[in-house]
BATI-774443 format. One line per field, with one value per residue (C-alpha): residue in three letters; x, y, z; residue number from 1. Coordinates in steps of 0.1 Angstrom, whole numbers, plus 5000, padded with zeros to 4 digits. Layout:
<rs>
res <- c(ALA|...) $
xx <- c(X|...) $
yy <- c(Y|...) $
zz <- c(Z|...) $
n <- c(NUM|...) $
</rs>
This chain:
<rs>
res <- c(UNK|UNK|UNK|UNK|UNK|UNK|UNK|UNK|UNK|UNK|UNK|UNK|UNK|UNK|UNK|UNK|UNK|UNK|UNK|UNK|UNK|UNK|UNK|UNK|UNK|UNK|UNK|UNK|UNK|UNK|UNK|UNK|UNK|UNK|UNK|UNK|UNK|UNK|UNK|UNK|UNK|UNK|UNK|UNK|UNK|UNK|UNK|UNK|UNK|UNK|UNK|UNK|UNK|UNK|UNK|UNK|UNK|UNK|UNK|UNK|UNK|UNK|UNK|UNK|UNK|UNK|UNK|UNK|UNK|UNK|UNK|UNK|UNK|UNK|UNK|UNK|UNK|UNK|UNK|UNK|UNK|UNK|UNK|UNK|UNK|UNK|UNK|UNK|UNK|UNK|UNK|UNK|UNK|UNK|UNK|UNK|UNK|UNK|UNK|UNK|UNK|UNK|UNK|UNK|UNK|UNK|UNK|UNK|UNK|UNK|UNK|UNK|UNK|UNK|UNK|UNK|UNK|UNK|UNK|UNK|UNK|UNK|UNK|UNK|UNK|UNK|UNK|UNK|UNK|UNK|UNK|UNK|UNK|UNK|UNK|UNK|UNK|UNK|UNK|UNK|UNK|UNK|UNK|UNK|UNK|UNK|UNK|UNK|UNK|UNK|UNK|UNK|UNK|UNK|UNK|UNK|UNK|UNK|UNK|UNK|UNK|UNK|UNK|UNK|UNK|UNK|UNK|UNK|UNK|UNK|UNK|UNK|UNK|UNK|UNK|UNK|UNK|UNK|UNK|UNK|UNK|UNK|UNK|UNK|UNK|UNK|UNK|UNK|UNK|UNK|UNK|UNK|UNK|UNK|UNK|UNK|UNK|UNK|UNK|UNK|UNK|UNK|UNK|UNK|UNK|UNK|UNK|UNK|UNK|UNK|UNK|UNK|UNK|UNK|UNK|UNK|UNK|UNK|UNK|UNK|UNK|UNK|UNK|UNK|UNK|UNK|UNK|UNK|UNK|UNK|UNK|UNK|UNK|UNK|UNK|UNK|UNK|UNK|UNK|UNK|UNK|UNK|UNK|UNK|UNK|UNK|UNK|UNK|UNK|UNK|UNK|UNK|UNK|UNK|UNK|UNK|UNK|UNK|UNK|UNK|UNK|UNK|UNK|UNK|UNK|UNK|UNK|UNK|UNK|UNK|UNK|UNK|UNK|UNK|UNK|UNK|UNK|UNK|UNK|UNK|UNK|UNK|UNK|UNK|UNK|UNK|UNK|UNK|UNK|UNK|UNK|UNK|UNK|UNK|UNK|UNK|UNK|UNK|UNK|UNK|UNK|UNK|UNK|UNK|UNK|UNK|UNK|UNK|UNK|UNK|UNK|UNK|UNK|UNK|UNK|UNK|UNK|UNK|UNK|UNK|UNK|UNK|UNK|UNK) $
xx <- c(4914|4885|4863|4875|4908|4928|4955|4983|4971|4977|5010|5036|5075|5094|5079|5042|5033|5000|4985|4957|4962|4971|4944|4962|4949|4914|4912|4924|4895|4869|4876|4880|4906|4923|4902|4869|4876|4872|4900|4889|4917|4938|4936|4943|4924|4902|4905|4939|4959|4961|4995|5016|5028|5060|5086|5112|5140|5119|5122|5159|5177|5193|5170|5182|5195|5174|5145|5148|5157|5121|5107|5120|5112|5075|5075|5087|5057|5029|5036|5049|5082|5102|5133|5159|5144|5157|5138|5147|5127|5126|5112|5081|5077|5080|5117|5122|5104|5131|5161|5149|5157|5194|5198|5206|5220|5190|5173|5139|5112|5079|5052|5017|4992|4973|4991|5008|5030|5058|5076|5076|5089|5116|5128|5128|5149|5173|5178|5154|5135|5095|5073|5038|5040|5064|5095|5121|5150|5127|5091|5068|5036|5013|4994|4966|4969|4959|4933|4916|4925|4938|4955|4986|4995|5027|5033|5034|5064|5095|5114|5153|5144|5108|5094|5059|5043|5019|5010|4974|4977|4972|4935|4939|4966|4956|4964|5003|5029|5054|5064|5083|5106|5127|5133|5164|5157|5122|5115|5081|5073|5049|5034|5026|5004|4977|4961|4973|4964|4995|5009|5024|5047|5064|5072|5075|5093|5115|5117|5132|5168|5193|5218|5191|5183|5218|5222|5192|5203|5238|5221|5196|5224|5220|5189|5166|5139|5129|5124|5086|5080|5099|5080|5045|5055|5064|5031|5009|5026|5025|4984|4966|4934|4933|4942|4916|4888|4899|4899|4860|4851|4868|4851|4815|4823|4836|4804|4783|4802|4795|4758|4760|4778|4756|4727|4740|4747|4781|4793|4818|4852|4872|4897|4902|4886|4905|4893|4869|4874|4837|4832|4808|4794|4817|4843|4852|4818|4815|4847|4835|4802|4821|4844|4817|4809|4847|4851|4881|4882|4904|4901|4928|4944|4938|4902|4871|4850|4871|4866|4884|4869|4884|4865|4853|4855|4825|4816|4818|4793|4760|4782|4794|4755|4745|4770|4763) $
yy <- c(4795|4820|4825|4862|4867|4893|4912|4898|4866|4869|4888|4867|4877|4900|4932|4922|4945|4943|4942|4927|4901|4871|4844|4819|4822|4828|4795|4776|4793|4794|4767|4765|4765|4800|4798|4797|4834|4868|4889|4924|4929|4945|4975|4955|4960|4930|4936|4933|4945|4916|4901|4902|4870|4858|4840|4818|4846|4866|4838|4825|4851|4879|4912|4931|4967|4980|4963|4986|5016|5014|5007|5039|5058|5047|5055|5089|5095|5080|5098|5134|5128|5161|5157|5163|5136|5103|5069|5035|5004|4981|4944|4963|4994|4972|4966|5006|5011|4989|5007|5045|5051|5043|5075|5096|5095|5084|5113|5122|5111|5123|5100|5109|5079|5061|5051|5024|5009|4994|5028|5034|4998|5005|5037|5020|4993|5016|5036|5066|5081|5086|5111|5120|5160|5187|5190|5160|5151|5130|5130|5105|5114|5084|5100|5093|5079|5045|5037|5072|5084|5119|5136|5160|5195|5204|5231|5203|5183|5204|5178|5176|5140|5137|5104|5106|5071|5075|5037|5045|5078|5065|5065|5102|5114|5149|5151|5137|5156|5145|5180|5177|5154|5185|5193|5180|5154|5144|5107|5097|5056|5042|5007|4987|4961|4984|5002|4974|4946|4926|4926|4896|4907|4928|4962|4994|5029|5052|5087|5118|5132|5119|5116|5096|5074|5064|5056|5032|5018|5011|4995|4974|4961|4948|4929|4937|4938|4905|4901|4893|4927|4947|4938|4937|4969|4986|4973|4985|5023|5026|5018|5052|5041|5011|5034|5058|5033|5017|5047|5051|5016|5018|5049|5031|5002|5025|5044|5008|4994|5028|5023|4989|4995|5021|5007|4982|5007|5014|5054|5061|5075|5080|5059|5059|5041|5010|5006|5024|5030|5026|5030|5004|4993|4964|4958|4924|4912|4926|4908|4877|4878|4880|4855|4831|4837|4835|4870|4885|4921|4945|4955|4975|4973|5008|5011|4990|5004|5008|4981|4986|4969|4966|4960|4927|4911|4912|4876|4886|4913|4887|4870|4905|4916|4883|4884|4919) $
zz <- c(5205|5208|5176|5174|5158|5172|5154|5175|5168|5132|5134|5151|5158|5177|5158|5163|5133|5125|5089|5068|5045|5064|5062|5082|5114|5103|5082|5113|5136|5108|5086|5046|5022|5011|4977|4998|5011|5000|5018|5021|5048|5023|5000|4965|4932|4930|4892|4885|4854|4829|4830|4796|4780|4793|4776|4788|4789|4815|4838|4831|4822|4847|4843|4815|4818|4789|4804|4834|4817|4801|4830|4843|4813|4816|4855|4843|4818|4838|4870|4852|4872|4870|4846|4879|4902|4901|4897|4913|4907|4938|4946|4968|4982|5017|5006|5004|5033|5054|5037|5037|5077|5070|5045|5076|5112|5134|5157|5157|5131|5130|5119|5129|5137|5130|5098|5082|5107|5088|5089|5124|5125|5100|5118|5152|5139|5127|5161|5152|5183|5171|5177|5165|5165|5162|5141|5135|5116|5093|5087|5069|5052|5043|5013|5011|5045|5054|5070|5071|5037|5050|5021|5031|5017|5002|5030|5056|5042|5055|5075|5060|5050|5038|5028|5013|5005|4979|4977|4972|4954|4917|4921|4927|4906|4907|4948|4940|4955|4927|4921|4957|4941|4930|4963|4982|5009|4993|4983|4973|4972|4947|4950|4918|4941|4953|4923|4898|4919|4913|4948|4942|4916|4943|4925|4939|4931|4951|4932|4945|4956|4930|4959|4983|4955|4943|4978|4980|4948|4962|4992|4973|4949|4912|4895|4924|4899|4883|4846|4845|4870|4847|4817|4837|4852|4819|4800|4828|4831|4792|4795|4808|4793|4815|4846|4837|4831|4865|4884|4874|4884|4916|4926|4915|4937|4966|4964|4966|4995|5015|5005|5016|5050|5059|5057|5081|5107|5098|5099|5072|5086|5054|5033|4997|4966|4972|5009|5032|5071|5090|5127|5142|5175|5178|5152|5166|5161|5127|5119|5134|5116|5083|5091|5097|5060|5050|5043|5061|5072|5091|5129|5146|5181|5189|5185|5190|5167|5134|5109|5073|5043|5006|4976|4969|4935|4913|4922|4956|4963|4969|4997|5015|5015|5026|5054|5064) $
n <- c(1|2|3|4|5|6|7|8|9|10|11|12|13|14|15|16|17|18|19|20|21|22|23|24|25|26|27|28|29|30|31|32|33|34|35|36|37|38|39|40|41|42|43|44|45|46|47|48|49|50|51|52|53|54|55|56|57|58|59|60|61|62|63|64|65|66|67|68|69|70|71|72|73|74|75|76|77|78|79|80|81|82|83|84|85|86|87|88|89|90|91|92|93|94|95|96|97|98|99|100|101|102|103|104|105|106|107|108|109|110|111|112|113|114|115|116|117|118|119|120|121|122|123|124|125|126|127|128|129|130|131|132|133|134|135|136|137|138|139|140|141|142|143|144|145|146|147|148|149|150|151|152|153|154|155|156|157|158|159|160|161|162|163|164|165|166|167|168|169|170|171|172|173|174|175|176|177|178|179|180|181|182|183|184|185|186|187|188|189|190|191|192|193|194|195|196|197|198|199|200|201|202|203|204|205|206|207|208|209|210|211|212|213|214|215|216|217|218|219|220|221|222|223|224|225|226|227|228|229|230|231|232|233|234|235|236|237|238|239|240|241|242|243|244|245|246|247|248|249|250|251|252|253|254|255|256|257|258|259|260|261|262|263|264|265|266|267|268|269|270|271|272|273|274|275|276|277|278|279|280|281|282|283|284|285|286|287|288|289|290|291|292|293|294|295|296|297|298|299|300|301|302|303|304|305|306|307|308|309|310|311|312|313|314|315|316|317|318|319|320|321|322|323|324) $
</rs>
């Protein structure tokens, strides 16, 4: 096996979807245990929200209806959700992405690229045709976009079924398009794993058109969100002080990462305060150099020069600097 790991090697299966966050092939090539690695291939906050204490009932009882209601109310207050929009907690934003194309008859969906590729895969699985421009019966806007950080304007959201993926928008809440959830046909997705750093908790939200949200709820079924996720999500959404201080620290670390990467010859293309996209002379060589130091990064099958880096934990900065 070559020492340079391609995206196609990392992802197997019929759909060949490329993602960050899969260390298994890198470990096979470069050695070490998972605990030896710093994973910068994702955009997950390396300083997660502190977990609350869980009791036995959190793990053994079916998730309580009142706990679900408390989580919904906390979400309404944290994201300033319009009163006429509905809220649906779910076991991760990815679970919702897989269901959303089933809300309308398959025709044309507009998904501008490059962007998070699960949306295109989900629509294709439901029989939709994909277009990168022009009108469509559905539209997906990743806001801010992954990987370049593009922000969408409200007047660009015009499709009868409009999905706005705000998985990374909690770092810039003033840019949220939440007001659009009062409009028929609009659904905003929120991810709990990115900003709060608890991706393994598997918690996400669909917010918007009550008719569509009810149909999603029917597809999802009862007890979708675990008891521990209900408790942790409610605690986090009721803690605006942690959110504010976290935004400040993430912004400082993103600037620090830019200074480090640019000093080593990279050019900033875009990103968010949770991940940065750089242009380099040879992205595969950069990835290999980092991987030899057990630092995993993200490169893309459509570009030989783009590399994306997440933020390292505070204990990882010296290793990253040395590896670069």
